[in-house]
Residue, then its C-alpha position, 0 to 999 in steps of 0.5 A: m434496493d436497500r438504502n444503506l447498500k445504495k449509499r455504500e455503492t455510491m460512496h465506493r464509486l465516488c472514492a474509486k473515481g477520486l483515487e484515479i483523479f488524485h493518482e493522475k494529478g496529485y492531491y494539490n494539483t486537483s481542484l474541487d472544480d476538477i473533482l466535480k467535473e470528473l464526478s459529474l456532481s454539483k457542489g451541493a451533491f458533493y457536500h452532501h457526501f463530504k465536508s471538504k476536499e480533504d474529507y473526500f481524500i480521507s474517505i478514499v484512504q479509509n475505503l480504498v487504499v487501506q483495503k488495497v494495501y491489506a489485500l496485497l501486503v497484509e492478508p498474504l501473511n496469514t500463513h502457517e508456512n515459511p513466511l519468507p517466500i510468501i513475503i517475496d511473492s506479495l512484494e513482487k505482485a505489489l510492484e507490478p508496473v503501474k501501466h499494466n495494473e494501475m488501480v489493482y497493484g498501483f495503490m500509490l501509497n508511497d506517492f501519497l506519503m511523499e506528497f503529504n509529508k510536512r504539508n498535511s499532518e492529519i492525512s500523513t498520519y492516516l497514511k503512516d498508520i497503514i504502514k504501521v499495520w503492515e509493519v506490525n503484521l510483518v514482525s508478527v509473522l517473522k517471529k512466528g517463522k522463528v518459532d516454527g523453525h523457518i527463520a534463524r533464532h538470531v534474526d532481528c524481526e523488527g529490523v527485517a520488517s523495517y528493511i522490507i518496508a523501506s526497500y519496497l517504498g524505495m522501489r515504488t519510487l524508482m519504478s514510478d515512471n516504469s523506465n527500467p523494468q530490470l529494476k524489479y527483477n534485480y530487487i527481487q533477486q537481491l531480496k531472495q538472497y537476503f532472505g536466504s541468509l535469514e533461513a534457519r537451515y543456514a544460520d543455525a546449522 
């Protein structure tokens, strides 16, 4: 096997397992010994790949979390159709209960944002940059929706994007223990009503 390919596969495996560990215990509740035990690695082997526990987590963010967020919430926005129902669909999929879809849709971005807030500025910056990429793409597709006649001319695209992100992250927090499956349904229904008020055929009639 090609050495570079083998190295990438090893890194992916280590990062995937690490995401599971940090998701289950939290970053600050996970010791290096916990990591070594779960990965079946010696301390020397770990430091061969990563400089520190923090470097390990940053690698996970760069190699896995970014990909998951992009696949769920950014990639679907590359459309020539009305973006509003596509945004709704992406949010609905991203809010699948963690217990049913743990590592696919439960990418825990909000959990990590909350854990690192005011505790680790470097990692917080990495996580907030992911949100920024999502925000930029939302604004872009909403503006295109205005040009294409799907969204009303008066709509503040930056404001709508901020609302979408804030409401989604809030719902992720409320649904973290899956105690009330009705929450997701109620949220999506209200979001559909809100999006209906943004459509050009109503506002610009």
